[in-house]
C-alpha positions as CSV (number, residue, x, y, z in Angstrom):
1,M,0.5,-23.2,39.5
2,D,-1.5,-20.0,38.7
3,L,-2.2,-19.1,35.1
4,Y,-2.7,-15.5,33.9
5,V,-3.6,-14.7,30.3
6,L,-2.6,-11.5,28.6
7,F,-5.0,-10.1,25.9
8,E,-4.0,-7.3,23.6
9,H,-7.0,-5.4,22.5
10,A,-7.2,-2.3,20.2
11,A,-8.4,-0.3,23.2
12,G,-5.6,-1.4,25.6
13,Y,-4.0,-4.3,27.5
14,A,-6.0,-6.7,29.8
15,L,-4.8,-9.3,32.2
16,F,-7.1,-12.2,33.2
17,R,-6.6,-14.8,35.9
18,V,-7.7,-18.4,35.0
19,K,-9.3,-20.3,37.9
20,E,-8.2,-23.9,38.6
21,F,-5.8,-24.1,35.7
22,E,-4.7,-27.7,36.2
23,D,-8.3,-28.9,36.3
24,I,-9.2,-26.8,33.2
25,G,-6.1,-28.1,31.3
26,A,-7.2,-31.7,31.9
27,L,-10.8,-30.9,30.6
28,L,-9.9,-29.1,27.3
29,P,-13.1,-30.3,25.5
30,Q,-15.3,-28.8,28.2
31,V,-13.3,-25.5,27.9
32,E,-13.9,-25.4,24.2
33,A,-17.6,-25.9,24.7
34,S,-17.9,-23.2,27.5
35,V,-16.2,-20.5,25.3
36,T,-19.4,-19.6,23.6
37,D,-21.5,-19.4,26.8
38,L,-20.7,-16.2,28.8
39,S,-22.1,-17.5,32.1
40,K,-19.8,-20.6,32.0
41,F,-16.9,-18.6,30.7
42,N,-17.2,-16.1,33.7
43,S,-16.5,-19.0,36.0
44,V,-13.2,-19.8,34.2
45,V,-11.6,-16.3,33.9
46,K,-11.6,-13.2,36.1
47,L,-10.3,-9.7,35.1
48,V,-7.3,-8.6,37.1
49,G,-6.4,-5.3,35.3
50,F,-7.1,-3.2,32.3
51,A,-4.9,-0.4,30.9
52,P,-6.4,1.6,28.0
53,F,-4.2,3.3,25.4
54,K,-4.0,7.1,25.8
55,T,-4.0,7.9,22.1
56,A,-4.4,6.1,18.8
57,L,-0.7,6.8,18.1
58,V,0.3,4.9,21.3
59,A,-1.9,2.0,20.2
60,L,-0.3,1.9,16.7
61,E,3.3,2.0,18.2
62,S,2.3,-0.8,20.6
63,I,0.8,-3.1,17.9
64,N,3.9,-2.5,15.7
65,S,6.2,-3.5,18.5
66,I,4.2,-6.6,19.3
67,S,4.0,-7.7,15.7
68,E,7.9,-7.5,15.5
69,G,8.2,-9.5,18.8
70,V,9.4,-6.5,20.9
71,L,8.1,-5.8,24.4
72,P,6.6,-2.2,24.5
73,E,7.5,-0.1,27.6
74,D,3.8,0.5,28.5
75,L,3.1,-3.3,28.4
76,N,6.2,-3.9,30.5
77,L,5.0,-1.4,33.1
78,F,1.5,-3.0,33.0
79,L,2.8,-6.5,33.6
80,E,5.0,-5.3,36.5
81,T,2.0,-3.6,38.1
82,Y,-0.7,-6.3,37.8
83,L,1.2,-9.6,37.3
84,P,2.3,-11.1,40.7
85,K,5.8,-12.6,40.9
86,S,6.5,-16.3,41.3
87,T,7.3,-17.6,44.7
88,K,8.4,-20.9,46.1
89,K,4.8,-21.7,47.2
90,G,3.2,-20.7,43.9
91,K,4.6,-20.4,40.4
92,I,3.1,-17.9,38.0
93,T,2.6,-18.7,34.3
94,L,1.5,-16.1,31.7
95,G,-0.5,-17.2,28.7
96,V,0.3,-15.2,25.5
97,I,-0.9,-15.9,22.0
98,E,2.2,-14.6,20.2
99,P,5.3,-16.8,20.6
100,K,7.8,-14.0,19.8
101,L,6.2,-11.7,22.5
102,A,6.3,-14.6,24.9
103,A,10.0,-14.9,24.4
104,A,10.5,-11.2,24.9
105,I,8.4,-11.2,28.2
106,T,10.4,-14.2,29.5
107,E,13.7,-12.4,28.7
108,A,12.6,-9.1,30.3
109,L,10.6,-10.2,33.4
110,G,11.8,-13.8,33.9
111,T,8.2,-15.0,33.9
112,K,7.4,-18.4,32.4
113,C,5.1,-17.9,29.3
114,L,2.8,-20.4,27.6
115,H,1.2,-20.1,24.2
116,T,-0.1,-23.6,23.6
117,G,-2.6,-26.0,25.2
118,V,-5.6,-24.3,26.8
119,V,-4.3,-20.7,26.2
120,P,-5.6,-20.3,22.6
121,E,-9.1,-21.4,23.6
122,I,-9.2,-19.0,26.6
123,V,-8.0,-16.2,24.4
124,R,-10.7,-17.0,21.9
125,G,-13.3,-16.7,24.6
126,I,-11.9,-13.4,25.9
127,R,-11.9,-12.0,22.3
128,A,-15.6,-13.0,21.9
129,H,-16.8,-11.6,25.3
130,F,-14.3,-8.8,25.9
131,H,-16.8,-6.0,25.7
132,Q,-18.8,-7.7,28.5
133,L,-15.8,-8.7,30.7
134,V,-14.6,-5.0,31.0
135,K,-16.8,-2.5,32.8
136,G,-17.8,0.6,30.9
137,F,-17.0,-1.1,27.6
138,T,-19.6,-1.8,24.9
139,L,-19.6,-3.7,21.6
140,E,-19.9,-0.5,19.6
141,T,-16.8,1.1,21.3
142,S,-14.9,-2.1,20.8
143,G,-15.7,-2.2,17.1
144,K,-14.7,1.5,16.6
145,A,-11.3,0.9,18.4
146,Q,-10.6,-2.2,16.3
147,L,-11.6,-0.5,13.0
148,G,-9.5,2.6,13.8
149,L,-6.4,0.6,14.7
150,G,-6.9,-1.7,11.8
151,H,-6.9,1.2,9.3
152,S,-3.9,2.9,10.8
153,Y,-1.9,-0.3,11.1
154,S,-2.6,-1.2,7.4
155,R,-1.8,2.3,6.3
156,A,1.5,2.2,8.1
157,K,2.3,-1.3,6.7
158,V,1.7,0.0,3.1
159,K,3.6,3.3,3.8
160,F,6.7,1.5,5.1
161,N,6.6,-1.4,2.7
162,V,10.1,-2.0,1.5
163,N,8.9,-3.6,-1.7
164,R,6.6,-0.8,-2.8
165,V,8.8,0.0,-5.8
166,D,8.8,-3.6,-6.8
167,N,5.1,-3.6,-6.6
168,M,5.0,-1.2,-9.6
169,I,7.1,-3.6,-11.6
170,I,4.9,-6.5,-10.7
171,Q,1.7,-4.8,-11.6
172,S,3.2,-3.4,-14.9
173,I,4.4,-6.8,-16.1
174,A,1.1,-8.4,-15.2
175,L,-0.8,-5.7,-17.1
176,L,1.6,-6.0,-20.0
177,D,1.0,-9.8,-20.3
178,Q,-2.7,-9.3,-20.0
179,M,-2.7,-6.6,-22.7
180,D,-0.7,-8.9,-25.1
181,K,-3.5,-11.4,-24.8
182,D,-6.2,-8.9,-25.2
183,V,-4.7,-7.1,-28.2
184,N,-4.2,-10.4,-29.9
185,T,-7.8,-11.4,-29.2
186,F,-9.2,-8.1,-30.4
187,A,-7.0,-8.1,-33.5
188,M,-8.3,-11.6,-34.5
189,R,-11.8,-10.3,-34.0
190,I,-11.2,-7.2,-36.2
191,R,-9.6,-9.5,-38.9
192,E,-12.6,-11.8,-38.9
193,W,-15.1,-8.9,-38.9
194,Y,-13.5,-6.9,-41.6
195,S,-12.7,-9.9,-43.8
196,Y,-16.4,-10.2,-44.7
197,H,-15.9,-7.0,-46.6
198,F,-12.2,-7.2,-47.7
199,P,-10.9,-10.8,-47.3
200,E,-7.7,-10.3,-49.4
201,L,-6.3,-7.8,-46.9
202,V,-5.3,-10.5,-44.4
203,K,-2.7,-12.1,-46.7
204,I,-1.2,-8.7,-47.7
205,V,-1.0,-7.3,-44.2
206,P,-0.2,-10.1,-41.7
207,D,0.7,-7.9,-38.8
208,N,-2.2,-7.4,-36.3
209,Y,-1.4,-3.7,-35.4
210,M,-0.8,-2.7,-39.0
211,Y,-4.0,-4.5,-40.1
212,A,-6.1,-2.6,-37.6
213,R,-4.6,0.8,-38.8
214,V,-5.1,-0.1,-42.4
215,A,-8.7,-1.2,-41.8
216,Q,-9.4,2.0,-39.9
217,Y,-7.9,4.0,-42.9
218,I,-9.6,2.2,-45.8
219,K,-13.1,1.8,-44.3
220,N,-15.1,1.1,-47.5
221,R,-12.9,-0.6,-50.1
222,K,-14.9,0.7,-53.0
223,E,-14.0,4.2,-52.1
224,L,-10.3,3.5,-52.2
225,S,-8.5,5.2,-55.2
226,E,-5.1,6.5,-56.3
227,E,-5.5,9.5,-54.1
228,N,-5.3,7.3,-51.0
229,L,-2.1,5.6,-52.2
230,P,0.3,8.0,-50.3
231,G,-1.6,7.5,-47.0
232,L,-1.4,3.7,-47.5
233,E,2.3,3.9,-48.2
234,E,2.8,5.8,-45.0
235,L,0.9,3.2,-43.0
236,V,2.4,0.1,-44.6
237,Q,5.9,1.5,-45.1
238,D,6.1,-0.3,-48.5
239,E,5.1,1.0,-51.9
240,S,4.6,-2.5,-53.4
241,K,2.2,-3.5,-50.5
242,A,0.2,-0.3,-51.0
243,Q,-0.1,-1.1,-54.7
244,A,-1.2,-4.6,-53.9
245,I,-3.8,-3.4,-51.4
246,L,-5.2,-1.0,-54.1
247,G,-5.3,-3.7,-56.7
248,A,-7.0,-6.2,-54.4
249,A,-9.6,-3.6,-53.3
250,R,-10.6,-3.2,-57.0
251,S,-11.1,-6.9,-57.6
252,S,-12.1,-8.1,-54.1
253,M,-14.6,-11.0,-53.6
254,G,-15.9,-9.5,-50.4
255,M,-19.5,-8.7,-49.7
256,D,-20.9,-5.2,-49.6
257,I,-21.4,-3.7,-46.1
258,S,-23.7,-1.1,-44.7
259,P,-22.4,2.3,-43.4
260,V,-23.6,1.5,-39.9
261,D,-21.5,-1.7,-39.8
262,L,-18.5,0.2,-41.2
263,I,-18.8,2.8,-38.4
264,N,-18.8,0.0,-35.8
265,I,-15.8,-1.7,-37.4
266,E,-13.9,1.7,-37.6
267,M,-14.7,2.4,-33.9
268,F,-13.5,-1.1,-32.9
269,A,-10.3,-0.7,-35.0
270,K,-9.6,2.6,-33.3
271,R,-9.9,1.0,-29.9
272,V,-7.5,-1.8,-30.9
273,V,-5.0,0.7,-32.2
274,A,-5.3,2.8,-29.0
275,L,-4.7,-0.4,-26.9
276,A,-1.6,-1.3,-28.9
277,D,-0.2,2.3,-28.5
278,Y,-0.8,2.1,-24.8
279,R,0.9,-1.2,-24.7
280,K,4.0,0.4,-26.2
281,S,4.0,3.3,-23.7
282,L,3.6,0.7,-20.9
283,S,6.6,-1.2,-22.2
284,H,8.6,2.1,-22.0
285,Y,7.4,2.7,-18.5
286,L,8.5,-0.8,-17.4
287,N,11.8,-0.2,-19.0
288,S,12.4,3.0,-17.0
289,K,11.3,1.3,-13.8
290,M,13.6,-1.7,-14.3
291,E,16.5,0.7,-15.0
292,S,15.9,2.5,-11.7
293,V,15.1,-0.6,-9.5
294,A,17.1,-3.5,-11.0
295,P,19.5,-2.1,-13.7
296,N,21.9,-5.0,-13.6
297,L,19.2,-7.7,-14.0
298,A,17.5,-5.7,-16.8
299,T,20.9,-5.3,-18.6
300,L,21.7,-8.9,-18.2
301,I,18.5,-10.7,-19.2
302,G,16.1,-8.0,-20.5
303,D,13.4,-5.9,-19.0
304,Q,10.4,-8.2,-19.4
305,V,12.2,-11.5,-18.3
306,G,13.7,-9.7,-15.3
307,A,10.3,-8.2,-14.4
308,R,8.7,-11.7,-14.7
309,L,11.3,-13.1,-12.3
310,I,10.7,-10.3,-9.8
311,S,6.9,-10.8,-10.1
312,H,7.1,-14.6,-9.7
313,A,9.4,-14.3,-6.6
314,G,7.1,-11.6,-5.1
315,S,9.8,-8.9,-4.7
316,L,13.4,-8.1,-5.6
317,T,14.4,-9.0,-2.0
318,N,12.9,-12.4,-2.3
319,L,14.6,-13.0,-5.6
320,A,17.9,-11.9,-4.2
321,K,17.5,-14.5,-1.4
322,Y,16.9,-17.4,-3.8
323,P,19.9,-19.6,-4.8
324,A,20.8,-19.9,-8.4
325,S,19.3,-23.5,-8.6
326,T,15.9,-22.1,-7.5
327,L,16.0,-19.1,-9.8
328,Q,16.8,-21.4,-12.7
329,I,13.4,-23.3,-12.5
330,L,11.2,-20.4,-11.4
331,G,8.0,-20.7,-13.4
332,A,8.4,-24.5,-14.0
333,E,7.2,-25.7,-10.6
334,K,4.5,-28.0,-12.0
335,A,7.0,-29.7,-14.3
336,L,9.5,-30.0,-11.4
337,F,7.0,-31.7,-9.0
338,R,5.7,-33.9,-11.8
339,A,9.3,-35.0,-12.5
340,L,10.0,-35.7,-8.9
341,R,6.7,-37.6,-8.5
342,T,7.3,-39.7,-11.7
343,R,11.1,-39.9,-11.1
344,S,11.8,-38.5,-14.6
345,N,14.2,-35.7,-15.8
346,T,13.7,-32.4,-14.0
347,P,13.2,-29.2,-16.1
348,K,16.2,-27.3,-17.3
349,Y,14.6,-23.8,-17.1
350,G,11.4,-22.0,-16.3
351,L,11.0,-18.2,-17.1
352,L,14.6,-18.1,-18.2
353,F,13.5,-19.9,-21.4
354,H,12.4,-16.6,-22.8
355,S,16.0,-15.3,-22.7
356,S,17.7,-14.9,-26.1
357,F,20.8,-16.7,-24.8
358,I,19.0,-20.0,-24.4
359,G,17.6,-19.7,-28.0
360,R,21.1,-19.1,-29.3
361,A,22.6,-22.1,-27.5
362,G,22.9,-25.5,-29.1
363,P,20.5,-28.4,-28.1
364,K,23.2,-30.0,-26.0
365,D,24.3,-26.8,-24.3
366,K,20.9,-25.4,-23.3
367,G,21.0,-27.0,-19.8
368,R,24.6,-25.7,-19.2
369,I,23.9,-22.2,-20.4
370,S,20.6,-22.0,-18.4
371,R,22.5,-22.9,-15.3
372,Y,25.1,-20.3,-16.0
373,I,22.5,-17.6,-16.7
374,A,20.7,-18.5,-13.4
375,N,24.0,-18.0,-11.6
376,K,24.6,-14.6,-13.1
377,C,21.0,-13.5,-12.6
378,S,21.3,-14.4,-8.9
379,I,24.5,-12.2,-8.6
380,A,22.7,-9.3,-10.5
381,A,19.6,-9.5,-8.3
382,R,21.7,-9.3,-5.1
383,L,23.7,-6.4,-6.4
384,D,20.5,-4.5,-7.4
385,C,18.9,-5.3,-4.0
386,F,21.8,-4.4,-1.7
387,A,23.8,-1.8,-3.6
388,D,23.8,1.7,-2.3
389,I,24.2,3.4,-5.7
390,P,22.4,1.7,-8.6
391,T,24.5,1.1,-11.7
392,N,24.4,-1.3,-14.7
393,V,28.1,-1.8,-14.9
394,F,27.9,-5.2,-13.3
395,G,25.0,-6.2,-15.6
396,E,27.1,-5.3,-18.7
397,K,30.0,-7.4,-17.4
398,L,27.8,-10.3,-16.5
399,K,26.2,-10.2,-20.0
400,Q,29.6,-10.2,-21.6
401,Q,30.5,-13.2,-19.5
402,V,27.4,-15.1,-20.8
403,E,28.4,-14.1,-24.4
404,D,31.9,-15.4,-23.8
405,R,30.5,-18.7,-22.4
406,L,28.3,-19.2,-25.5
407,T,31.3,-18.8,-27.8
408,F,33.4,-21.1,-25.5
409,L,30.7,-23.8,-25.7
410,K,30.7,-23.5,-29.5
411,G,34.5,-24.1,-29.5
412,G,35.9,-20.7,-28.9
413,D,38.5,-19.3,-26.5
414,K,38.4,-19.8,-22.8
415,P,36.6,-16.8,-21.1
416,P,38.3,-14.7,-18.4
417,T,37.9,-15.6,-14.8
418,N,35.1,-14.2,-12.7
419,I,37.4,-12.5,-10.2
420,S,39.2,-10.4,-12.9
421,V,35.8,-9.4,-14.5
422,M,34.4,-8.3,-11.1
423,E,37.5,-6.3,-10.3
424,D,37.2,-4.4,-13.6
425,A,33.5,-3.8,-12.8
426,L,34.2,-2.5,-9.3
427,A,36.7,-0.1,-10.7
428,E,34.2,1.2,-13.3
429,A,31.5,1.4,-10.7
430,A,33.7,3.5,-8.4
431,V,34.4,5.9,-11.3
432,Q,30.7,6.2,-12.1
433,A,29.9,6.7,-8.4
434,D,32.4,9.6,-8.2
435,K,30.8,11.3,-11.2
436,K,27.3,11.0,-9.7
437,R,28.5,12.5,-6.5
438,K,30.1,15.4,-8.3
439,K,26.8,16.0,-10.3
440,K,24.8,16.0,-7.0
441,K,27.2,18.5,-5.5
442,K,26.8,20.8,-8.5
443,K,23.0,20.5,-8.4
444,K,23.0,21.4,-4.7
445,S,25.3,24.4,-5.3
446,K,22.9,25.6,-8.1
447,V,19.9,25.2,-5.8
448,N,21.6,27.2,-3.1
449,G,22.3,30.0,-5.6
450,V,26.1,29.4,-5.9
451,N,27.7,29.5,-9.3
452,G,29.6,26.5,-10.7
453,D,32.9,28.4,-10.6
454,A,32.6,29.0,-6.8
455,Q,34.3,25.8,-5.7
456,P,37.4,26.3,-8.0
457,A,37.7,29.9,-6.7
458,E,37.7,28.7,-3.2
459,E,40.3,26.1,-4.1
460,E,42.5,28.8,-5.6
461,E,42.1,31.0,-2.5
462,E,43.3,28.2,-0.2
463,P,46.7,27.7,-2.0
464,A,47.1,31.5,-2.0
465,K,46.7,31.6,1.8
466,K,49.1,28.7,2.1
467,K,51.7,30.6,0.0
468,K,51.4,33.7,2.2
469,K,51.9,31.6,5.3
470,S,54.9,30.0,3.8
471,L,56.4,33.3,2.8
472,V,56.0,34.7,6.3
473,A,57.6,31.5,7.7
474,E,60.5,31.9,5.2
475,N,61.0,35.6,6.1
476,N,61.1,34.7,9.8
477,G,63.6,32.0,9.1
478,D,65.8,34.3,7.1
479,E,65.9,36.8,10.0
480,V,66.9,34.1,12.4
481,E,69.7,32.9,10.1
482,T,71.1,36.4,9.3
483,N,70.9,37.6,12.9
484,G,72.0,34.3,14.4
485,E,75.3,35.5,15.7
486,S,74.1,38.9,17.0
487,S,70.3,38.9,17.7
488,P,68.5,42.1,18.6
489,R,68.2,41.0,22.2
490,K,72.0,40.4,22.4
491,K,72.7,43.9,21.1
492,K,70.5,45.5,23.8
493,K,72.4,43.5,26.5
494,K,75.8,44.8,25.0
495,K,74.5,48.4,25.1
496,K,73.5,48.0,28.7
497,S,76.8,46.5,29.6
498,K,78.7,49.4,28.0
499,A,76.7,52.0,29.9
500,A,77.5,50.2,33.2
501,D,81.2,50.3,32.4
502,D,81.1,54.0,31.8
503,D,79.3,54.6,35.1
504,E,82.0,52.7,36.9
């Protein structure tokens, strides 16, 4: 049996013939040792043919096809040219490193392919000594070809990434969680730092963001007077609190502080306030992204919890593929495996714990409602992932179903069935889709320079044309009816007959 090995390089395709395949297969450790030595490896393989790529675009198309397990046309032609066909005397085996490509070659050419055993070691040796096995090829040109193809392949993967919109949500929620930690840490630092000068302010203003703004406004407590009271009221949004701050500043036990220290405290407080403001704007950005990417999931369970589910799954597509039982315990993997190892109770919920529905449920009903929410979240994720026109109608209906389930568990009425709810949601979604299509048509007509009344005018013209046609048809019909007994043609015939009688 003869073994040939196909090697796909960034510069082109190469086909090598392996000498004495059966003996080499039996001596696999010796092959592994001879891979690093070029002189020994030359006695194992021999170059049969090499077909370089014509352009970088052809190389990119070929590598994309190979990665998807599709046989490119140029590779098919190359194998038909250089690879001999199997005969009764000698059978041909082709060594390929990609199992999917091996299946495609076997289906297209009928050649037996091998991707295990000695093939990976031989391919490893070819990859190491490729620039010396092909004539006119150097290590520098090989590196340039690999670098160029690597950049173009990565760029194409990023460009055609299906989950690139989900990536914005994943990064946003990760940054939001990090900023929550950082703002809390910095706020605690500003509290501790400014409390040396004004310790009573902590009890009066417990909120971190408001404390940083008040500290930035007050600066030196000894300079605080009645004139600053309106500004304090505007910051604190409470007249009694502003009066309490003014009274505490007059009788404070804090130490005196130098102007340089106050400047540094003010600068740090300004940074904390700016970070908190940016955190709010980032939350609005995440809200808009979730409304455009996963409106049903965001309406059902909230922007942040939905974004955390997408982030933990890796993408909205992965989340849509998860069953409800997996989605229920996303984020509680450690507790789940610990429970399986110790044979104790498995966790009821993971990231879904942050949902307001679970907090409102009773202690006995938390497991039931978490299972029910996971079921509805799975439906919402699939609708968001595979729906043609994004809408939050299904999310509102699913949220109402969860509300009805909560009241039912507390002893309320039985909720409506899922089929009836989904039928109502489908009807509403169809109405919304029609409205969106009409809006798009109006926008297109405005862009093309057509007024909004153009379409109704055309609609009015069409009935007018139809009326004219009907009137013409009616007139023709009347003529036929009135002249049914004596048509114009019959009259002419009678006249001709009378003239003939006279002649006679």
